[in-house]
C-alpha positions in Angstrom: -89.4 -21.7 194.6 -92.2 -22.6 192.3 -95.7 -23.3 193.8 -96.8 -26.8 193.0 -100.5 -25.7 192.9 -100.4 -22.6 190.6 -96.8 -22.6 189.3 -96.1 -19.1 190.6 -92.5 -18.2 191.3 -93.2 -16.1 194.3 -93.3 -17.7 197.7 -92.2 -16.9 201.2 -90.8 -19.1 204.0 -93.2 -19.4 206.9 -91.2 -21.9 209.1 -87.7 -23.4 208.8 -86.4 -26.4 210.8 -83.3 -28.6 210.8 -84.3 -32.3 210.2 -81.6 -34.9 210.3 -79.2 -34.0 207.4 -81.6 -31.5 205.7 -83.6 -28.3 206.2 -87.4 -28.5 206.2 -89.1 -25.3 205.0 -92.8 -24.5 205.1 -93.6 -22.1 202.3 -96.7 -20.0 201.4 -97.5 -18.9 197.8 -97.7 -15.1 197.4 -100.2 -15.4 194.5 -103.4 -13.8 195.9 -105.6 -16.3 194.1 -103.7 -19.4 195.3 -102.2 -18.7 198.8 -101.3 -22.4 198.9 -98.9 -23.8 201.5 -96.3 -26.5 200.7 -93.2 -28.0 202.2 -89.7 -28.2 200.7 -86.6 -30.2 201.9 -83.2 -28.9 201.2 -80.1 -31.2 201.4 -76.4 -30.5 200.8 -75.2 -32.5 197.8 -71.5 -33.5 198.0 -69.8 -32.8 194.7 -66.5 -34.4 193.8 -63.6 -32.0 192.9 -61.9 -32.5 189.5 -58.7 -31.1 188.2 -58.2 -30.2 184.5 -54.8 -31.4 183.3 -52.7 -29.5 180.7 -53.8 -31.9 178.0 -57.5 -31.4 178.8 -58.0 -34.6 180.8 -60.1 -34.4 184.0 -58.9 -36.2 187.1 -60.5 -36.5 190.5 -58.7 -34.6 193.2 -56.5 -36.7 195.5 -55.3 -35.3 198.8 -52.6 -38.0 199.0 -51.3 -37.2 195.6 -51.0 -33.5 196.5 -49.1 -34.2 199.7 -46.8 -36.6 197.9 -46.0 -34.0 195.3 -45.3 -31.2 197.8 -43.2 -33.6 199.9 -41.1 -34.5 196.9 -40.7 -30.8 196.0 -39.6 -29.8 199.5 -37.4 -32.9 200.1 -34.2 -30.9 200.7 -35.7 -27.9 202.3 -35.9 -27.3 206.1 -39.6 -27.5 207.0 -41.3 -28.0 210.4 -42.5 -31.5 211.1 -46.2 -31.8 210.0 -46.2 -28.6 207.9 -46.9 -30.5 204.6 -49.7 -32.6 206.2 -51.4 -29.4 207.5 -51.2 -27.9 204.0 -53.4 -30.7 202.7 -55.8 -30.8 205.6 -59.4 -29.8 205.0 -60.4 -26.4 206.3 -62.7 -26.2 209.3 
């Protein structure tokens, strides 16, 4: 993390706390001439998943489309009830 006072790349985390949907970190610059303290907030940024098709197009991932395709492929096969839905379920 870059120090906002001197621009040094070296800093250490002094304190870390969970705040709402982010993490608040108190940092201290390791540059002997500066030794400044500053706060950073880190948030998780949700990123959409995209698929790259054979022809190069990009398409946003669709759970419903995945389940429909697997259901169609397994139409005449003996599968336990709910097995396909569990396949497309988000992992814990």
